[in-house]
NUMARDO-213630 format. One record per residue (C-alpha): x, y, z; residue in one letter. Coordinates in pm, whole numbers, plus 32768, in hexadecimal, padded with zeros to 4 digits. Layout:
BEGIN
REC   east   north     up   residu
REC      X       Y      Z        A
...
***
This chain:
BEGIN
REC   east   north     up   residu
REC   BD7A    6822   3A40        L
REC   BE56    681E   3909        I
REC   BE24    6909   37E7        L
REC   BEE4    6931   36A4        G
REC   BEFD    6A92   361A        A
REC   BF45    6AF3   34B3        I
REC   C0B2    6C4D   34B6        G
REC   C513    73AD   3461        C
REC   C5A8    73CD   3321        G
REC   C558    749A   31F2        E
REC   C421    7452   3125        Q
REC   C47E    73A4   2FE1        T
REC   C3E2    73E8   2E91        A
REC   C2DA    72F4   2E0E        P
REC   C35C    71E5   2D29        V
REC   C297    714B   2C0D        S
REC   C278    6FD5   2C40        M
REC   C2BF    6FA8   2ACB        S
REC   C422    701B   2B0E        E
REC   C45C    6EE2   2BDB        G
REC   C4E1    6F57   2D2C        P
REC   C5F0    6E84   2DD0        R
REC   C5C6    6EA6   2F46        V
REC   C6AE    6E4F   3064        V
REC   C5EC    6E35   31AA        S
REC   C6CA    6E78   32D6        L
REC   C5B6    6E48   33D7        S
REC   C4CD    6D21   341F        P
REC   C3B6    6E1F   3460        A
REC   C3F8    6EBB   330C        A
REC   C3E6    6D64   326C        S
REC   C287    6D36   32F4        I
REC   C21E    6E8A   326F        M
REC   C2B7    6E3F   311B        L
REC   C208    6CEE   3116        R
REC   C0BC    6D91   3172        D
REC   C0F7    6E91   305F        A
REC   C116    6D76   2F60        G
REC   C28B    6DB0   2F2D        L
REC   C31C    6C6C   2FB2        E
REC   C38B    6BFC   2E55        D
REC   C44F    6D41   2E2E        S
REC   C52A    6CFF   2F60        I
REC   C68B    6C94   2F07        V
REC   C735    6CA4   305C        G
REC   C6D6    6C87   31CA        R
REC   C736    6CD2   3333        H
REC   C80A    6BC9   33E1        G
REC   C6FB    6B7C   34E3        W
REC   C5DB    6B84   33EC        D
REC   C504    6A4A   3408        A
REC   C3E3    6ADE   333F        V
REC   C47A    6ACA   31E4        L
REC   C4FC    69A3   311B        D
REC   C635    6936   31D5        Q
REC   C6EC    6900   308D        S
REC   C6F4    6A7A   3057        L
REC   C852    6B09   3091        P
REC   C896    6BB3   31DE        V
REC   C907    6D1B   31B4        A
REC   C941    6D73   3322        G
REC   C89E    6DA4   3474        D
REC   C8A4    6E99   3596        Q
REC   CA12    6E52   35DC        T
REC   CA8B    6EA7   3480        G
REC   CA4A    6EA9   330B        L
REC   CAE4    6DD1   31FB        D
REC   CB4A    6EDA   30FF        Y
REC   CBD7    6DE5   3001        E
REC   CA90    6D27   3008        R
REC   C9CC    6E6A   2FDD        L
REC   CA99    6EC1   2EAA        I
REC   CA65    6D65   2E1A        T
REC   C8EC    6D72   2E54        L
REC   C8D8    6EC2   2DA1        D
REC   C793    6F35   2E4A        P
REC   C6BE    7059   2DDC        T
REC   C63D    707B   2F42        H
REC   C6B4    7028   30A0        V
REC   C5B3    7023   31B7        V
REC   C669    7041   3302        I
REC   C619    705E   3476        E
REC   C74B    70EA   3522        W
REC   C6B6    7189   3659        G
REC   C738    72D0   36E8        A
REC   C89A    7297   366A        R
REC   C920    734F   353E        E
REC   C936    727C   3406        L
REC   CA9D    720D   33C2        P
REC   CB5F    7303   32EB        A
REC   CBCB    71ED   3201        R
REC   CA5F    7189   31CB        F
REC   C9F7    72EE   3180        E
REC   CB19    7311   308D        S
REC   CABD    71CB   2FDF        L
REC   C94D    721E   2FB0        V
REC   C9A5    7379   2F2E        A
REC   CAA7    72F1   2E3D        E
REC   C9BD    71E2   2DB6        R
REC   C87F    72B6   2DBF        D
REC   C7CB    71CB   2EB0        I
REC   C68B    7245   2F54        D
REC   C68E    7211   30CE        V
REC   C549    71E9   3190        V
REC   C58C    7206   3307        S
REC   C485    7178   33F1        I
REC   C448    7160   3567        E
REC   C355    706F   360C        T
REC   C363    7094   3785        L
REC   C209    712F   37A9        S
REC   C0C4    7116   36E6        L
REC   C0FA    727A   366B        A
REC   C254    7213   35EC        N
REC   C1BE    70E8   3537        I
REC   C0B0    71B9   3490        A
REC   C1AE    72BF   3420        E
REC   C29A    71B3   339C        S
REC   C181    710C   32DB        W
REC   C12F    725E   323D        T
REC   C29C    7284   31D3        R
REC   C2AA    712C   3134        I
REC   C158    7155   3088        A
REC   C1C8    72A6   2FFD        S
REC   C320    722D   2F92        A
REC   C290    710E   2EC7        F
REC   C147    71AE   2E5A        D
REC   C075    70B7   2F22        V
REC   BF12    70FE   2F96        E
REC   BF3C    7154   3106        E
REC   BDE2    70D0   315F        G
REC   BE43    6F6F   30F6        S
REC   BE9D    6F39   3265        V
REC   BD99    6FB7   335B        D
REC   BE7C    704E   3464        L
REC   BD57    711E   34DF        A
REC   BCE0    6FE7   3599        T
REC   BE11    7004   367A        L
REC   BD9B    7156   36F9        E
REC   BC31    70F7   3731        R
REC   BBD5    7122   389E        Q
REC   BAFF    7022   3952        F
REC   BA39    7048   3A92        E
REC   BB0B    700A   3BCB        P
REC   BAE7    6EAB   3C5A        Q
REC   BAB0    6F14   3DC4        D
REC   BA88    6DB4   3E4F        E
REC   BBD6    6D3A   3DCC        W
REC   BCD0    6DCF   3EBD        S
REC   BE29    6DB6   3E14        T
REC   BED0    6D07   3CF0        V
REC   C046    6CBA   3CD6        L
REC   C0E5    6C93   3B7C        L
REC   C1F2    6B88   3BA3        V
REC   C2FA    6B31   3A9F        V
REC   C3E1    6A49   3B65        A
REC   C3D7    69A9   3CBF        T
REC   C53C    6935   3D04        S
REC   C633    6998   3D8A        P
REC   C56C    6ADA   3DB4        T
REC   C401    6B28   3D62        V
REC   C425    6C0B   3C34        D
REC   C2F7    6CE6   3BEC        C
REC   C283    6DEC   3AF5        L
REC   C244    6F32   3BAB        G
REC   C1E8    709F   3B70        P
REC   C269    712B   3A29        G
REC   C252    6FE3   396C        S
REC   C154    6FB8   3855        A
REC   C0CA    6E7E   38FA        H
REC   C08B    6F3B   3A40        H
REC   BFCF    7043   3977        E
REC   BEFB    6F32   38D5        L
REC   BE9B    6EAD   3A2B        L
REC   BE26    6FFF   3AAD        T
REC   BD71    7056   3969        L
REC   BCB6    6F0C   3986        A
REC   BC30    6F85   3AD5        G
REC   BD04    6EB6   3BC4        F
REC   BDCF    6F36   3CEA        A
REC   BF43    6EE2   3CD3        P
REC   BFEC    6E52   3E04        A
REC   C11D    6F25   3DB0        L
REC   C0B8    7091   3DBB        E
REC   C219    711C   3DCC        H
REC   C367    70B8   3D3E        G
REC   C40A    7077   3BF0        A
REC   C38E    6FCA   3AB4        P
REC   C451    6E94   3B22        W
REC   C44D    6E3E   3C95        V
REC   C4FE    6D1A   3D40        S
REC   C45B    6CAE   3E87        L
REC   C4B0    6BB3   3F96        G
REC   C3AC    6AB6   400A        L
REC   C377    6B80   4146        E
REC   C326    6CB4   4072        D
REC   C21A    6BF5   3FB3        V
REC   C188    6B6E   40F7        V
REC   C16E    6CD2   417A        R
REC   C0C2    6D42   4039        L
REC   BFD9    6C14   404B        N
REC   BF46    6C40   3EEC        P
REC   BDEF    6BAC   3EBA        S
REC   BE43    6B53   3D51        C
REC   BF81    6B04   3C92        I
REC   BFAF    6B21   3B1B        V
REC   C0D5    6A49   3AB1        L
REC   C15E    6AD0   396B        I
REC   C246    69B8   3902        Q
REC   C26F    6947   3799        P
REC   C297    67D1   3758        G
REC   C27F    66A5   383B        G
REC   C1A4    657F   3898        S
REC   C05B    6544   37E3        A
REC   BFC3    64B2   3920        D
REC   BEFD    65D2   39B8        A
REC   BF0A    657B   3B2A        E
REC   C073    6503   3B1F        R
REC   C0DE    6630   3A53        A
REC   C05D    6725   3B54        I
REC   C0DE    665F   3C7E        S
REC   C238    6638   3BE5        D
REC   C256    679F   3B75        R
REC   C1ED    682D   3CC4        L
REC   C327    678D   3D50        G
REC   C366    67FD   3EBA        P
REC   C226    68CE   3EAF        L
REC   C15E    678A   3EA8        A
REC   C1C7    674A   4011        E
REC   C14F    689A   4095        T
REC   BFFD    68E3   4132        D
REC   BFB1    6A1B   4068        I
REC   BE48    6A40   3FF7        D
REC   BE95    6A11   3E85        A
REC   BF34    68BC   3EC4        V
REC   BE4F    6847   3FDC        R
REC   BD16    6896   3F11        L
REC   BDA2    6823   3DC4        G
REC   BD84    697D   3D27        R
REC   BE9C    6968   3C25        V
REC   BE8A    69B9   3AB2        V
REC   BF9C    693A   39CC        L
REC   BFE0    69F1   3886        I
REC   C0B5    6906   37BA        D
REC   C0DC    69B8   366D        D
REC   C23E    69B3   35D9        P
REC   C23A    6B2E   35AD        T
REC   C190    6B7D   36F9        A
REC   C2B6    6C40   3789        L
REC   C304    6D0A   3651        I
REC   C25E    6E60   3662        P
REC   C1E1    6E9C   3502        S
REC   C0A2    6E92   3433        T
REC   C06D    6D2E   34B2        N
REC   BFF6    6DC8   35FC        L
REC   BE9C    6DED   3563        V
REC   BE7A    6C75   358B        G
REC   BF34    6C63   36D6        I
REC   BE4D    6D6C   376A        A
REC   BD1A    6CA8   3700        A
REC   BDA6    6B67   3793        A
REC   BE00    6C0F   38DC        M
REC   BCA8    6CA6   390B        R
REC   BBF3    6B6B   389A        E
REC   BCB9    6A94   398C        G
REC   BC84    6B77   3AB7        L
REC   BB13    6BAB   3A73        V
REC   BAE6    6A31   3A54        A
REC   BB67    6A06   3BB9        L
REC   BA4A    6ADC   3C3E        G
REC   BA4F    6BB9   3D76        P
REC   BB2A    6B64   3E9F        L
REC   BA14    6AA5   3F4A        Q
REC   B9EA    69B8   3E23        S
REC   BA46    6848   3E56        P
REC   BB9C    67D7   3DD4        P
***
């Protein structure tokens, strides 16, 4: 089954849209939030790995470093950045202080992080917070007792890379009422084939942006070495493919990804259903 889905720093002061903010987005997740806030036309620079925005926009840096000359040239009023637990570079902090640039720091590992980051962006740019219904991400559904376990798979070779506890996608799965095959571990878990065989998930959700338009071939190809195993999910054809370009970016787009995940799994029916 193939489904397409739609996408701690200091609080900054609200900015009137009439003032024409110039925004540098140093996070693909931030770019989605800014787009959903109606601010895409105000973005003047992007993150080096950002595939969400117009690729003609200048790159102002990535997680490995910032392009300070480019930042000066772009002359932003705001920089939205996701820098993780590391301290922001001293040169960056000096630059934004010197040029009076507002910095909006976000974090997007968990659903709570995403909601808090959306609040920061909405507040910084005086956007109606309810324009994105993040409450749907926290809505609990009845447990699906007949389902056994679901494995969230991102890649299948050379290792089987999965989204585990602590990731926003793992939270979405449990909130939708499904039992995760990975109950312990990190947000990103790399497994060997033998590990997956031991887990024997009854369903697999492949979260892999881009690829073949042919449904059966797409799933078979993307399962890679997993296609040759005898796990229940493969043997019974219980695989959901989420093919959206932003599927792996934890941001406000997860409203659509959550709906696609639940819709795809519910469409498969209980474990005893025919393939």
